[in-house]
N, C-alpha and C positions, 0 to 999 in steps of 0.2 A: 215371561221371564225377563228379568233385567240382565244386561251383559255383565255387570260388575257389582259386587258387594265390597265395600272398602272397610277393612278392619284397622283400627288405630287406637291410640291412647289420647284422651282429651287434651293433654298438654301439647300435642302436636297438631291441634285443630287448625291453626292458621295456615300451615303448609299443606295440610290435607285438603283444606278448602280450595286452594289453588290447584291441587292435583285433580280434584273432582271436576272443577271448571274446565281444566285442560282436557280431561277425558271426554267430557260432554262436547267440547268444541270439536273434537275429532270424530264425533258421531257415535260414541259409546253411551248406551243407556246405563247410567251410573247411579248407585244408591249408597247413601251413608246415613248415619243416625240423625243428622239435622233435617232429614226429610220426614221424620216422624211428626205427625200432627200433635199439637199439645194435648188433645183429649185421648189419644190412642194409648193402649197398653204398651209400655216401653219394651219389656223383655219379650212379650209375645210377638210384637211387630218385628223386632230384630231376628227372632228365630224364624219367622215366616220368610223374611227377605233373604236371610242367609240360606235357607233351604231352596229358594226359587232362583237364585242367581246362577248364571252359567259359569262364572269364575269369581274367585275371591282374591283380592289384592290385600295382603297383610303388610302394613307399614311398620317396619321395625325401627325402634329407637330404644335407648336405655329404659325409658319409662314403659314402652310397650312390652319389652321383654319381661318386665316385672309384673305385668298385668295378667291376672288369671283369665279375664274375659278375652283378651286378645289371643293368648295362647290357646284357649279353648276353641275360639273361632278358627284359628289356624289349623288345629288338629282336625276339626270337621272338614275343612277344605282339603287337607292333605289326604284324608281317608277317602273322600269322594273324587280325588283326582282333579280338583279345581283350583289348587293353590298356585298363586303367583306372589313372589316375595320382592319387596323393595326396601332399601335402607334410607330412611329420612335423615338419620344421624348415625355416625359410626358406633357400632356395638357388636357384641357377640350374641348371635341368635340363640334361642333355647335349644336344649338337647334334642337331637333328631331332626333339627331344621337346618343345621349348619352345612350339611352335605349337599343341599340344594343350591343351585345358582340363584343370585338375586341381583336386581338392578340397583345401582348406586345413585340415589337422588339427593345425596347430602349436599352437593354443590348446585343443585337445580334451583333456579330463582323464580319459577312460576310461569315461564313462557310456554304457551301451548305448541309453538312451532319448534321447540327444542327436539334434538335428535333422540333424546332419552324418552320423551313422550311418545314419539313415533314408534320406537322400539317396544315400549310397554304396550301400546295399542296393538301392535302386531302380535305380541305374545298373547294378549287377551283373545284375539280372534283365532289364533292357532290352538290354544288350549280348549276353547269352546268347540273347535272342530275335531278335537281328539288327538292333536299332534303333540309331540314332545318338543319343548322349547327351552332356551336359556332363560332362567328366571321363573319357570313354571313347571308344572307336573304333566306327565303324559296321562291321559285319562285311562282309568282302569276298567276293564270290561266286566265288573262284578254285577251282581243282580240288581242292586239299588240303582245304578246308572242305567242299566238296561230298562228297568221299569220306567225311569224318567224319560228315556228316549221313546218308549212306546206311548207314554202319555203325550209327549210332544208331537209325535206323528199323528195321534188321534186328533189333537188340537188343530194341527195343520189341515187335516181332512175336513174338520168342522168348519174352519175358516173358509176353505175353498168352496165347500158346499154353500156357505152363507153368502159368498161373494155375489151371487145372483140377486140378493136383496139390496145391493147397492152400497155395501160397506157402511151400514147405517151408523156404526159407532164413530166413524170419522167424518162422515158426510154432513153437510149443513142439514138442519132439521127440516122436516116437511110435515104438513098437516096429517094427522092420523087420529084414530079413536083412542079412548082412554086405555091405559094398561090395566090388566086385571091381576090383582094380588090376592093370593090365598094366605091369610095370616094363620099359621098352624097354632093349635093350642100350646101355650107356653108350658114347659115342664117345671114343676116344683122340685128342687133338689132335696127339700125336706118335706115329707108328706104333711106335716102340720101346717104348711103354708099354702095348701091347695086353694083355699078360698081367696087368699090374698093374690096369688098368682093369677087366678081366674079373672079377678077384677082388673088387674094390670093388663091382661090380655084383651079384655073387653074395651078398656079405654084406649088401648093402642089401635084396635080395629076402628073405633069410632073416630079417632083423630085422622087416620089415613083416609077414611071414607069421605071426609069433608073436602078432599082435594079433587077438583073436577077432572083432572087428568088421570085419576086412578079409580078403578072399580074394585071394591072389596067384596069378596064372596061372603055369603051369610054364615052365621055361627053354626047352625045345625049341619049344613052341607059339609063344612070344613071338618067339623068334629067327626062326622061319619066317615069321611074319606081318610082322616088321620089314623083311624083304627085299622085300616087295611094295609098300612106300611107300604105305600105306593112309591114308585120312582117318580122323580120330577116330571118326566115326560108323560106319565099317566095323568097327572093333574091337568096337563095341557089338553090331553085327548078327552078326558071326561068332563071337565068344567071350563075349559078355555083359559086356564090360569097362565099368565105370562111369567109370573114370579111367585116364589114361595118365601115367606118370612117365617123363620123358625127361631125359637129362643128358649133359654132356660133361666131360672131365677134362683138365687141363693140368698137366704135371709139369716144373718147372724147378728144377734144383738140389735143395735140400732142401724145396722148397715144392710143395704140391699144391693146386690150386684146382678146384672143381667148380661148374658152372652147372647148375641144376636147374629143372624146371618141371613143374607138375601141371595137366593139362588134363581138363576134363569132357567126356565123349564125347557126351552128348545134345545139346549145342549148340556144341561145339568151343571153348568159352571157357577161357582160362587162369585158373585160380583161385588160383595161387600160383607164385612164382618166387623163387629165392634163390641165393646163392653161399656155398659152404662150403669152408674151406681150413685148412691148417696144415702143420706140419713132418712130414716122412716119416721121423722117427727110428725109429719102430717101425711097420712096415707093418701088422701085425695090429691094433695099437691104433688106428691111424688109420682103418682100414677099419671097425672097430667104432664109432668115433666118428661117421663118416659115416652108417652104418646107423642109429644111434640118433637122430641129428639128423633124418634124413629121415623115419624112422618116427614120431617125435614130432610133426613138423609135419603129416604126413598125418593123424594121429589127430585133431588139433584142427580140421582144415579139412574133412575128409570125414565127421566124426562127424555123426549126426543133428542137424539144426538148426544145423549149423556150429559145434558145440561151445559152445552157449549155456549148457548146464547141466553140472554135474559128472558126472552119470550118463550124459551123452552120450558121454563120452570114455573109451575102454577102457584098462585096465591089468591087472596081475595081480590075482588075488583077494587075495593078501597085502597089496599096496599099498592096494587099495581098502578093506580092513578097517582098516588103520592110519589112512587118511584119514578114514573114517567115525567112528572113535573120537575123532580129533582134533576133528572138527567138533562132536561131541557135547560135548566139553569146552569148546569156544569158546562154545557156546550157554549154558553155565552162568553166564557173565559174572562169574567170580570169579578171583582171582589164582592160586590153586593150580591150578585147572583150566586156566587160560590157559598157565601154565608147562609143564604136562603136554602141552598141545596143541603147543607149540613143539617140544618134544623129539620127539613123534611125527611131526610134519610134516618135520622134518629127516631123520628115518629114511626117510620115504616118498620124498622127492626124492633121497636117496642110492640107494635101491633102483631107482627109476624117475625119472631126471632129466628126463624129457620128459612127466611127468604134470602138465599145466597146472593142474588144480584144486588140487593140493597146493601148488604155488607160490603160487597166488592166496590160499589160506587162510593160508599162512605169511606172506605180505605183510600180510594183515589183522591177524593176532595180533601180529606184530612191531611194528606201528604203535600198539598199545594200550599203556597206561601200564606194564604189567608186562613189555612186550617190550624195554624199554631195557636194554642191558648196562651194568654198573657203570663201564666204562672209556670210554663214548662220550657225546657230547653229544646233545641232543634232535634237532639238525639231522642228525647222523650216523645216529641211529636212523631218522629219517624217510627219509633217502636209502637206507638198507638195505631198508626196507619197500618203497619205490618200485621198487628194483631187482628184488625178487622178483616184484612185480606186472607189471613190464615183461617179465620172462621168461615169465610166464604168458600174456601177450597176444601175445608172439612165437609161442608154440606154438599158441594158440587165440584168434585175434583177436576172435571173437564171444562169448567167455566173459563173460557178463553180470556175474557176481560180481566179476571182476577189474576191470572198468570202474568199478563202484561203489566198490570198496575203494580204488582209486587216488585218488579224491577224499577218502575218509575218512581215510586215513593222512596226508594233507597238510592236515588240519584244514579241509577243505571250502573251498578258495579260490574266489573268484567265477569265475575263468576255467575251472574244471573242472565247471561245471554241466552241460556237454554230456556228460561221461562218465557222470554219474548219469542223465540223461535217456536216454542210449543204453542203459544197463543195464536200466531199466524198460521200454524199448521191446523189447529183445531178450527179456527174461523178465518179462513183466508180472505174474507170480504169485510173485515173489521178495519175501517180506516184509522181508528184511534190506535189499535195495536201496531199497525204499520208505522204510524207516526212516532210512536214510542220506540220502536225498533230503530227508526232513523235517528232519534235522539241518542240512543245507545251508541250507534256508530259515530255520530258527531262527537260525543264525549270522548271517544277513543281516537278522534281525528281520522277516522276511516271514512273520508268524505265521499268517495265514489259509492261505497255501500250505502252510506246515508242518503245520497241522492236517489239511488235505486229504490230504497224503502219509501222515501217521501213521494217519489213519482208513483209508486204503487198506490199509496194513500190517495193521491190526487186523482188517479185513474178511477178509483172506486167512488170517490165523492168529490167531484170537481169544484163544488162550492164550499168545501171544508176549509175555513179560513186558516186554521193552524197548519194543516198540511201544505197549503199554498205558501205561507210565510216561511215555513221550514225548508221547503224545496228551494226557495229563493236564497235562503241562508246557505244552503249547501252549494248552490251555484256560485254565490259570492266567494265562499271559501276556496272554490276551485278556480276563481278568477274568470268565470265564464260570463262576461258581460252580454254577449249575444244571446245566451240562454236566458238571462234575466229579462232582457228586452222582449224576447219571444213569450216568456211567461206572462209578462204584464199585458201584452197584446191579447193573449188567450183569455185572461181574466176580463179585460175590457169587452171582448166579444161576447162574453157570457151574459152581459147585460145587467149586472148587479152593481150599481154605483157605490153602494156602501161597502161591499167587499173590496172593490177596486181602491177606494179611499184608504181602507185599513191596510191593504197590502202595500200601497205606495208609501205610506208613512213608515211602515216597518222596514221596507226596502231601503229607504233613506238611511235608517239607522244601521242596517247591515253593511252599507257601503261607506260608513264613516262620516255621515253628515247629520250630527245630532240637531243642528239648528233647523234643517229642513224637516227632520222627524218631528220636532216639537211644533213647528208651524203647521204641518199637516194634521197632527193630532188636535191642536187647538181649533183649527178650522172644522175638523170633523165634529168636535164637541159642540161648537157653536151651531152648526147646521143640523145636528142630530142630538138634541138634549137627552134623549133616551139612552144615548151611548156614552153618557158622562162617566159612568163607572169604568167602562172599557177603556176610555181615553186616559183617565187618571191613573189607572194601574200601569200604563205604559209611558206616561209623561214624566214621572218622577226621575227616571234615569237621565234622559237628556237635559232636563232642567237642572239637576244637580251638577252634571258635568259642565254646564255652561255658567254656573255660578248663581243661578236663581234658587238659592238654598231654601228660603222660606216657602216659596211656592212648591218646591219639590216635596217638602215635608207635609204640606197640606195634601198633595196628590197621593202621598204614601199613607195618609191617615196616621201620621206619627206626631208625637208631642212636640210642639214648636220649640220647647226648651232645649232640645238636642241640637238645635242649629249651631250652638257654640262648638260642638264636637267637630263639625264640618268646617269651622272657621279657625281651627287650630287652638281653641281655648279649652283646656282640660277641665273636667268637672271636679268638685271637691271630693276628698277621699270617701266621705260618707256615702256618695252615690254608689261606689263599688260594693258596699255592704248590702245593697239591695238585691244583688244576684243571689238566688237561693243556694247555688253550689259554686265553688270556685271555677269549675270548668265552664259554667254558663257564660261567663265573660268571654271566653275564647270561642264559644259557639254563637255569639251575638253578632252575626253578619260581619260587617266591615269594622266593627268597633275596635277589635284588637289592633288593626292596622292604624286607625286614626289616633288611638291612644298611644300607640308606639311612636307616633310622630310628635304628639303634643306634650306628653308627660316629661320626656327627657329634656325638651326645650325649656321647660319651666322648673328644672332642677329636681325632677321626680323620677329619675332613672331607676333608682333602687326600689321605689314603690312599684313601678311597672314590672321589673324583674321579679319582685316578691309575689305578684299575682301569678306569674308563670310558675314559680316554685310551689305555690299553694295548690295549683291545679295538676301539675305533672311532676312525677319523680324523675323524668328524663325524656329523651327523644322517643323511646319505645312507647311511652304513654301517649305522646303527641300523635304518633302514627296510628295508634289504636283508636283514639278519639275521632280522628279525621279520616278513618279508613274509607268511609262512604261519602266523604266530603273533600275530595282531593283538590277541587277548584278553590275552596275557601282556604285551604292550607297554602296553596300557591300564592294567594293574595296576602297572606299574613307572614309567611316565612321570611322574606328578605328583611322586613322591618324588625321582626323579632330577633333574627340572627344578628343584625347590626347592633341592637340594644344589648343582647347577651354578650357580644364581643366587647362592647364598651364597658360592660360591668366586670370583665375579666374572665368570662366563661366562653372560651373559644371552642372547647370540645363540643358542647351542646349546639353551638352555632354551626359548626362544621357538619355535624351529623344531620341536623335539620336541613341544611342546604343540600347535602348529598342526596337525601331522600327526595326532595322536590326536584332536584336536577335530574334524577333518574326518571321520574314521572314525565317531565317535560321532554327529555330526549326520546323517550319511548313514543310520546305523542308525535313528535316531529318525524320519527321513523315511519309512523303509520300513514302519514298523509302529507298534505301541502304545508309549506312554511307559513302558516296563518299569522298575520301581524300580531295578534294578541299573544300567541305562544312565543314569538320572538321577543316581545316586550317583557314577558315574564322571565324568559331566560336571561335577558339583559339585566334585570333586577338581581337575579341569583348570581350572575357573574360579577356584578358590582359588589355585592355583599361578600363574595369570595376574594375580592381584591384583584380581580382580573379586568382592569379598567378598559384596556384596548378592545377586548372582546365585547364588553358591555356597551361601549359607545357604538361599535359597528352594528351590533344587533339592534340597538335602539334606533339607529338611523334607518335600518331596513324596515323596522316596524312602522315608523312614522311615514316613510315613503309609501308603505302599503295601506295607509289610512288610519292607523291606530292613534287614538287619543286617550289620555288617562281619564279616569271616571270620577275623580274627586272623592271616592270612598275608599276603595282598596289602594288606589294610587293617587298621589297628590297631583293636581294639575300643574303646579310649579315644581319641577324636579329638584330645585334647590331645597325644598322642604323635606325631601326623603333622606333619612339617615344613612341608607346604604349607598347613596350617591355623594356623600359628604366629601370623599377623597377626590372627587372629579370636578367639583364646582369651579375650580380655577383653570380648568383646561378649556381652551378656545373651541375645540371640536365638540366638547360636551355642551358648552353654552350655545353653540350654533344650532344643535338639535333642540335644545330647550326653547330657543327663540322661535323656531319653526312651529313648535307645539303651541306656544302662547299666541302666536299670530293666527294660527288656524282656529283656535278657540274663540278669539276675538271676532274673526270673520263669521263663524257659525253663530255666535251670540247675536250678531246684528240681524240675523234672519228671523229671529223670534218676534212675532208681532206683539208689542207691548200692550196695546189696547185689549186684544183678545186674552192675553195673559192676566191682566188686571181684572177682566170680566170673569174669567174662570176661577181665579184665586185672589179675591180681594184682601190682600194682606199688605202691611206696610213693608214694601220691598226694600231690602238693603243692598246697595250696590257692592259687589265683591270684585276686586281686581282679578282678572283672569290670570 
């Protein structure tokens, strides 16, 4: 049973999403309709979840009051004594609901540590325990609740009895024999369809029997037993069946619908149910589709450990070999290997469309930078990656990797912390899941928690390059130089010189020395040609930062023609027409920031603002588009706000800066005053006209090792439109000169012969 079912109106989804995240963060198992898999029956799933929840939180708003569905769910909860009411917006609740107390969340802004959330969580726990609370109902001792409590007690006894088996549903998988499945004869709801249904049943049995982890009982034995109307436990006693698959088929016109359920015989509990349907244009093709769907779902649910790990879920030897090769490529963390992994995984899911681990890895690698197709925006790339991961979780709901990757491909939004925590609970020995959890905490600037997660990843896999680098990044953010030195010593002692070289290069970057980072990566590339793809993926940033624009573009595998963008030369207007959608310009990495600097300088301010107007109706649209890309918005907002203000639109400029300011201040409250955050806040303050604060923050950032990247931030601060009002101030110019001097020093560290060898381009000198 879940702790909470959340009832709401779709128009309130944005705030409800924050509420669900907050409830999960305080430890409540919370369900809402965005948890419904795409293929699941919508209404039936909602009815099931509403019935099984311990409490029901109804979120009232003017729209919710007018909703028949919300009122209906509220009535069910009130009758069962499970109702808790909250107000998302001021309104008059429906008749017979106004006499109950309700918590006012109309001014709540989404913080999980808010007192109102604590009060709500306390109400949930008390209502579930049968107490009367403010904002909730006292549980009524009527028969329906009594029966539910009896069932719960029986379930507890079953779980306690099964604990001697080692809590197999949550424990790591261990070797065991095949599970035995009895596929009961499917029932034809229309007698005229008996032969059709019998054929579907046979094909379903055949598909399942091909799985080496499953043993399917014979047709005659199951047919004979089915006539005896046995309980699930009797199948276990008589023929050793571990699971029963039962189904019914309805055929109407060209449509066929199947209702299916999978029951565990040792306790009689239903572990899965679903509906599958489609057109009957081709009887054989439809039967095979049904067989594949059922076989795939059984694989993920009855696999050892519930399909927690990839090796739990069976497939053909050919598909597993392809999958294993793809995973090896992903672990290399370079562009060429990643592209090879994508091709392999597409082949794997074509051969076996129900192999959940392949879908999960395809979602992961699709969400990485090289997974973006040339003709799609970053939001479309993200949606594609999410669809692959949702497919994996439909097939294997307990697949730990898919839960973790679901947060990773969406850039670790706060509301998906629960997915990461679920992943490490399901598979506590997965270093990648711990690494992504560490990334999540880093994105929130919760650096102590990030360090703990990355340390766990390193403990599990000491030679996992990504975890080592991320642990050093967390130590750098916490200004723990001694910890970094100790980490480097441990890596050196491990005796892997290639790992040590990679870590030393990335450590230089984390400590604010892009020249050393570029030098070490170039030396690595020269000594290990097989690591060229790895080095190039990481060389682009420091090279661009230091003014080696042409070489950086080659390292990034980007068209050399865009070098003009990074030199402050705007493209002709026709280039902007090549974006498929107006919003794609604003999702194109750092392009909006560089164009925001160059277009106004060339008399094209109105053109730049026009692109903004074409993509967004206002700041609310901007916030929605960048909801899962807050870092990009931080990089764009100061430039855009300065240009909007210059065009006479101070209102949108102020609203944009307010949103970004709130994000940055929250980050700074969460953890250390990391130099990059200080520099970003300095840009916001300058765009707001708060010059003294901007210069103070900028000075602190530079003292902490921050340097602009030449993409989102110009290396010469005089080029930034939001600093225009400060260029005549001596204190501003002093900070600017410190930046330029450091860039020049770092640039001299780059070995030009190695650079020319790696990237034989006609290098153009660019003033730092």
